[in-house]
C-alpha positions as CSV (number, residue, x, y, z in Angstrom):
1,M,-30.5,47.3,29.6
2,K,-33.9,48.7,30.8
3,I,-37.1,49.5,28.8
4,T,-38.3,52.6,28.2
5,A,-41.4,52.2,26.2
6,L,-43.9,50.4,24.4
7,E,-45.7,51.6,21.1
8,T,-48.6,50.0,19.4
9,F,-49.5,49.8,15.8
10,S,-53.2,49.3,14.3
11,V,-52.4,48.5,10.7
12,A,-54.0,46.9,8.0
13,P,-55.4,44.5,7.1
14,R,-56.3,43.2,10.5
15,W,-53.0,43.3,12.5
16,L,-51.5,45.2,15.6
17,F,-47.6,45.5,16.1
18,L,-45.9,46.3,19.1
19,A,-42.4,47.7,19.7
20,V,-40.5,47.8,23.1
21,R,-37.9,50.4,23.1
22,T,-35.0,50.4,25.6
23,D,-32.6,53.0,26.7
24,E,-29.7,51.1,24.7
25,G,-31.5,51.7,21.3
26,I,-32.4,48.1,20.7
27,T,-36.5,47.5,19.8
28,G,-38.0,44.6,19.9
29,W,-41.2,43.8,17.8
30,G,-44.5,41.7,18.7
31,E,-47.5,41.1,17.6
32,P,-49.9,41.1,20.2
33,V,-53.6,40.8,18.8
34,V,-57.0,39.3,18.9
35,E,-58.2,39.5,15.5
36,G,-61.2,42.1,15.7
37,R,-60.6,43.2,19.0
38,S,-57.3,44.8,18.4
39,A,-57.7,48.3,20.2
40,T,-59.1,45.8,23.1
41,V,-55.5,44.5,23.1
42,A,-53.6,47.5,22.7
43,A,-55.3,49.1,25.8
44,A,-54.0,46.0,27.7
45,V,-50.6,46.3,26.5
46,E,-50.0,49.8,27.6
47,E,-51.8,48.8,31.3
48,L,-49.2,45.9,31.4
49,S,-46.7,48.9,30.3
50,D,-46.9,50.4,33.9
51,Y,-45.1,47.5,35.1
52,L,-42.3,47.0,32.3
53,A,-41.3,50.8,32.4
54,G,-37.6,50.7,33.9
55,Q,-37.5,46.6,33.7
56,D,-34.6,44.7,32.8
57,P,-35.8,42.8,29.2
58,F,-33.8,40.4,29.2
59,R,-35.6,38.8,32.6
60,I,-38.5,37.1,30.0
61,E,-39.5,34.6,32.2
62,D,-40.0,37.2,35.7
63,H,-41.9,39.3,33.5
64,W,-44.1,36.3,31.5
65,Q,-44.9,35.2,34.9
66,V,-45.4,38.8,36.9
67,L,-47.9,40.1,33.7
68,T,-49.4,36.4,33.8
69,K,-50.3,35.8,37.5
70,G,-49.4,39.1,39.1
71,G,-53.2,40.2,38.7
72,F,-55.9,38.8,40.5
73,Y,-57.8,38.3,37.3
74,R,-56.0,36.4,34.7
75,G,-56.2,34.4,31.5
76,G,-58.5,34.9,28.2
77,P,-57.7,35.9,25.0
78,I,-57.1,39.3,25.3
79,L,-54.5,39.7,28.3
80,S,-53.2,36.2,27.3
81,S,-52.5,38.1,23.6
82,A,-50.8,40.9,25.1
83,V,-48.6,39.4,26.7
84,A,-47.5,37.3,23.8
85,G,-46.4,40.4,21.9
86,I,-44.6,41.5,25.1
87,D,-42.9,38.2,25.2
88,Q,-42.4,38.5,21.4
89,A,-40.8,41.4,21.7
90,L,-38.3,40.6,24.9
91,W,-37.7,37.6,22.5
92,D,-36.4,40.0,19.8
93,I,-34.4,42.2,22.0
94,K,-32.6,39.6,24.0
95,G,-31.9,37.9,20.5
96,K,-30.3,41.2,19.0
97,A,-28.3,42.1,22.1
98,L,-26.7,39.0,22.1
99,G,-26.5,38.7,18.3
100,V,-28.3,35.0,17.7
101,P,-31.8,33.7,16.6
102,V,-34.3,33.1,19.4
103,H,-33.7,29.3,18.6
104,E,-30.7,29.5,19.8
105,L,-31.0,30.6,22.9
106,L,-33.9,28.0,23.2
107,G,-31.9,25.4,22.5
108,G,-30.8,25.7,18.8
109,A,-32.5,24.3,16.1
110,V,-33.6,20.7,15.4
111,R,-33.9,20.8,11.4
112,D,-32.8,22.8,8.5
113,R,-36.0,24.0,6.7
114,M,-39.3,24.3,8.0
115,R,-42.4,22.9,5.7
116,T,-45.1,25.8,5.6
117,Y,-48.6,25.4,4.0
118,S,-50.6,28.2,2.3
119,W,-54.5,29.1,2.2
120,I,-57.4,28.0,-0.8
121,A,-60.3,30.0,-1.3
122,G,-61.9,31.8,1.5
123,D,-64.5,31.4,4.5
124,E,-67.2,30.5,2.2
125,P,-65.6,27.4,0.0
126,G,-65.6,28.2,-4.0
127,E,-63.4,27.2,-7.1
128,V,-60.9,25.6,-4.7
129,A,-59.5,23.1,-6.7
130,E,-57.9,26.1,-9.0
131,H,-57.1,28.0,-6.4
132,A,-55.3,24.7,-5.4
133,L,-53.3,24.3,-8.2
134,E,-52.3,27.7,-8.2
135,R,-50.8,27.2,-4.5
136,L,-49.2,24.5,-6.0
137,Q,-47.5,26.5,-8.9
138,Q,-46.3,28.6,-6.5
139,G,-44.1,25.4,-5.1
140,F,-46.3,25.0,-2.2
141,D,-47.3,21.1,-1.7
142,A,-49.7,21.5,1.2
143,V,-52.8,23.6,1.7
144,K,-56.0,24.4,3.7
145,M,-59.6,25.1,3.2
146,N,-63.0,25.5,4.5
147,A,-64.9,23.1,3.5
148,A,-68.2,23.9,4.2
149,G,-70.1,27.0,5.0
150,K,-72.8,28.4,7.5
151,L,-74.0,24.6,8.8
152,R,-76.7,23.5,11.2
153,A,-76.3,21.1,14.3
154,L,-77.2,18.4,12.1
155,E,-77.0,18.8,8.3
156,S,-78.9,17.1,5.6
157,K,-77.0,14.2,2.9
158,A,-77.1,17.3,0.5
159,E,-74.8,19.5,2.3
160,L,-72.8,16.9,3.2
161,D,-72.5,15.7,-0.3
162,L,-71.5,19.4,-0.9
163,L,-69.0,19.2,1.7
164,V,-67.5,16.1,0.9
165,G,-67.4,17.1,-2.9
166,R,-65.2,20.4,-2.6
167,V,-62.6,18.2,-0.9
168,A,-62.6,15.9,-3.6
169,A,-62.3,18.3,-6.4
170,V,-59.3,19.2,-4.1
171,R,-57.4,16.0,-4.2
172,E,-58.2,15.3,-7.5
173,A,-56.7,18.4,-8.7
174,I,-53.6,18.1,-6.5
175,G,-52.9,14.1,-6.4
176,D,-52.0,12.0,-3.9
177,Q,-48.7,13.5,-3.2
178,A,-49.6,16.6,-1.9
179,D,-51.8,17.3,1.6
180,I,-55.2,19.1,2.2
181,A,-55.6,19.9,5.5
182,I,-59.4,20.8,6.6
183,D,-60.7,23.5,8.9
184,F,-64.2,23.8,10.2
185,H,-63.9,27.4,12.4
186,G,-65.6,25.1,15.2
187,R,-69.0,25.1,12.6
188,L,-69.9,21.5,13.7
189,S,-71.6,20.1,16.2
190,P,-70.1,16.8,18.0
191,A,-72.3,14.9,16.6
192,L,-71.7,16.4,13.0
193,A,-68.6,16.6,13.6
194,R,-68.2,12.6,13.8
195,E,-70.6,12.0,10.6
196,A,-68.2,14.6,8.5
197,C,-64.7,12.8,9.4
198,R,-66.2,9.5,8.7
199,L,-67.1,10.7,5.0
200,L,-64.0,12.6,4.6
201,E,-61.4,9.8,5.4
202,P,-61.0,8.5,2.2
203,L,-60.1,11.6,0.7
204,H,-57.2,11.3,3.4
205,P,-56.4,14.6,4.9
206,L,-53.2,15.8,6.7
207,F,-56.1,16.4,9.4
208,V,-59.3,18.3,10.6
209,E,-59.0,21.2,12.6
210,E,-61.0,23.2,15.1
211,P,-64.2,20.6,14.5
212,I,-65.9,22.0,17.5
213,V,-65.8,25.1,19.7
214,P,-63.4,25.5,22.1
215,E,-66.1,25.3,25.0
216,L,-66.8,21.7,23.5
217,T,-63.4,20.7,24.3
218,A,-64.2,17.7,26.6
219,D,-65.9,15.9,23.5
220,F,-62.5,15.6,21.7
221,G,-62.4,12.2,23.1
222,R,-65.4,11.2,21.3
223,I,-65.0,12.4,18.2
224,C,-61.4,11.1,17.9
225,A,-61.9,7.9,18.8
226,A,-64.8,7.5,16.3
227,T,-62.0,8.3,13.3
228,T,-59.2,7.9,11.5
229,V,-58.3,11.2,10.8
230,P,-56.0,12.9,12.4
231,I,-57.6,16.1,14.2
232,A,-55.9,19.4,14.9
233,T,-57.0,22.4,17.6
234,G,-56.0,24.6,20.1
235,E,-55.9,28.1,18.4
236,R,-58.7,29.4,20.8
237,L,-56.3,28.0,23.6
238,Y,-54.5,30.5,25.1
239,S,-52.0,28.6,28.3
240,R,-50.2,25.1,29.0
241,W,-53.5,24.8,31.4
242,D,-55.9,25.2,28.6
243,F,-54.1,22.1,26.7
244,R,-53.4,19.7,29.5
245,D,-56.6,17.6,29.2
246,L,-57.0,18.2,25.6
247,L,-53.7,16.5,24.8
248,G,-54.7,13.0,26.1
249,S,-57.8,12.9,24.6
250,G,-56.4,11.9,21.2
251,I,-56.0,14.5,18.9
252,A,-53.1,14.3,16.4
253,V,-51.3,18.1,16.2
254,A,-51.8,20.7,18.8
255,Q,-52.3,24.5,17.1
256,P,-51.4,27.3,19.6
257,D,-51.1,30.6,18.4
258,L,-48.4,32.6,18.7
259,S,-50.3,36.0,19.3
260,H,-52.8,34.4,21.3
261,A,-51.1,31.8,23.8
262,G,-48.8,33.5,26.0
263,G,-45.9,34.2,23.1
264,I,-43.0,32.6,22.7
265,S,-42.4,31.2,26.3
266,E,-45.5,29.7,26.7
267,V,-46.0,27.8,23.5
268,R,-42.3,26.4,23.9
269,R,-44.1,25.1,27.0
270,I,-46.8,23.5,25.3
271,A,-45.2,22.0,22.3
272,A,-42.7,20.3,24.9
273,M,-45.9,18.8,27.0
274,A,-47.7,18.0,23.4
275,E,-44.4,16.2,22.4
276,A,-45.1,13.9,25.8
277,Y,-48.1,12.8,24.2
278,G,-47.4,11.9,20.6
279,V,-49.0,15.2,19.5
280,S,-47.1,17.0,16.6
281,L,-47.0,20.7,16.7
282,A,-48.7,23.3,14.0
283,P,-48.6,27.0,14.9
284,H,-51.6,28.6,13.9
285,C,-51.0,32.0,12.3
286,P,-53.0,33.7,9.6
287,L,-51.7,36.9,11.1
288,G,-48.5,39.2,10.2
289,P,-44.9,38.7,9.4
290,I,-43.9,39.2,13.2
291,A,-46.4,36.9,14.7
292,F,-44.8,34.6,11.7
293,A,-41.0,35.2,12.6
294,A,-41.9,34.0,15.9
295,S,-43.4,31.2,14.7
296,L,-40.6,30.2,12.7
297,Q,-38.4,30.3,15.8
298,I,-40.4,27.9,17.9
299,D,-40.8,25.4,15.0
300,F,-36.9,25.2,14.7
301,A,-36.7,24.6,17.9
302,S,-39.1,22.1,18.4
303,P,-38.3,18.3,17.5
304,N,-42.5,17.7,17.1
305,A,-43.3,20.8,14.7
306,L,-44.8,18.9,11.8
307,I,-46.2,22.2,9.7
308,Q,-46.2,25.7,10.0
309,E,-49.5,28.6,8.6
310,T,-48.6,31.2,6.1
311,S,-50.7,34.0,5.7
312,L,-49.1,35.2,2.1
313,G,-52.1,35.7,0.0
314,I,-55.0,34.7,2.7
315,H,-58.3,36.1,1.6
316,Y,-57.8,38.3,4.7
317,N,-55.4,40.2,3.5
318,T,-56.6,43.2,1.8
319,G,-54.4,46.0,1.8
320,A,-51.2,44.6,2.9
321,D,-50.0,40.8,3.3
322,L,-47.4,39.5,4.7
323,L,-43.9,40.4,3.4
324,D,-45.1,44.4,3.0
325,Y,-43.6,45.5,6.4
326,L,-40.2,43.9,6.1
327,V,-37.4,45.7,4.9
328,D,-36.0,42.8,3.6
329,A,-38.7,39.8,2.6
330,S,-36.4,37.3,1.2
331,V,-36.1,36.2,5.0
332,F,-39.1,34.0,4.1
333,D,-38.1,32.8,0.7
334,F,-40.9,30.0,0.3
335,R,-39.1,27.5,-1.6
336,D,-40.4,23.5,-2.6
337,S,-43.2,24.6,0.4
338,H,-40.1,24.9,3.0
339,L,-38.7,27.9,4.5
340,A,-34.7,27.8,5.5
341,R,-33.7,28.0,9.1
342,P,-33.7,31.7,9.7
343,T,-30.0,33.3,11.2
344,G,-30.6,36.7,11.6
345,A,-30.6,38.0,15.5
346,G,-33.8,37.8,17.6
347,L,-37.0,36.9,15.5
348,G,-34.7,37.0,12.1
349,I,-36.6,40.2,10.5
350,E,-36.6,43.8,9.9
351,V,-39.5,45.4,10.6
352,D,-40.1,49.0,7.9
353,E,-41.1,50.9,10.6
354,A,-41.4,53.8,8.3
355,A,-43.9,51.9,6.5
356,V,-45.7,50.9,9.9
357,R,-46.3,54.2,10.8
358,K,-47.8,55.4,7.8
359,A,-50.3,52.6,7.7
360,A,-50.9,53.1,11.8
361,E,-52.1,56.5,10.2
362,V,-55.0,55.1,8.7
363,G,-55.0,52.2,11.0
364,Q,-57.6,49.3,10.6
365,R,-61.1,48.3,12.4
366,W,-61.5,44.2,11.1
367,R,-64.6,42.7,12.2
368,N,-65.6,39.1,11.9
369,P,-68.4,38.4,9.4
370,V,-71.9,37.4,11.7
371,W,-73.4,34.8,10.4
372,R,-77.2,33.2,10.5
373,N,-78.9,30.5,9.0
374,A,-82.1,30.3,7.0
375,D,-84.6,30.4,10.1
376,G,-82.5,33.9,11.3
377,S,-80.9,32.3,14.4
378,L,-76.8,33.2,14.9
379,T,-74.2,30.4,13.7
380,E,-70.7,29.8,14.0
381,W,-68.7,31.6,11.6
């Protein structure tokens, strides 16, 4: 079997899909995207296709090594995301050719069901309690929320009271049996992170996600030491080398993204590294069905997988949602906040290529907001 072509599709709401074709008629699908930079990643995929054309798709690890290390300049979100989507597609091809799910090729399933969580509200949190109740009625027993909008390096008591109050409202609405994860999107300074986490301790969040930006990763040790709240991070880290020093800092949950951190091959290694430090795995995935399917293959093969993010109904999904590009959406049949082990070959999904092609005719140019404080200075979104 030989790779014959790579084709990318930019589709709503903010996704980039990749089809890798072979001379035996098997097509593998991947999702190589940096949200807001999809055209740049598509260009990187096109450049990497020069090497892949004519290659044996089964040699996944060798291709991963060449694509990530064969160029003098390496790493970063664009290249790592391009490789991630290619890697997903190659695993999809191999699984389809052999007639087994990818997780069988990774050693087999370690669980029968995978717990998932869903988002509530949006970038600027509001009406979170009502939205949380809706998610519970849909069958989810865990939700994630932004607890704050724009923040300064140090905040007033009033702003901190609002932050804690939003989380308290959700806790009161859903009770103590369901879980709340809190995403800060890197909006806190290290000092503010220590203060905010201390104030949130009585509400027992499942975890606090990305309190600080990845450039400040060295500060996670101090943050973790200052609170009993489990700390999660990793969506903007792109390799096992990025995670190497972080895993010993005291974080509770590693969150590599299957579309950013080198795909199935690399996230499998990150998961194993995390296990050695007693760190759980919760793949980041506010993306489309291919990235979600790839995440699940890792979850079912990783003993330390804790919970899986899903973008179903997330506020970013305008124009299309998680299930819209699938021939059979029942493969993602959420029951009691869990998904059953996927049994289909490869990634376990069938992409509706006709729907993808039609959507790609329109395309997308999603950009993240640019936020400014009241004084006009740039602040983290």
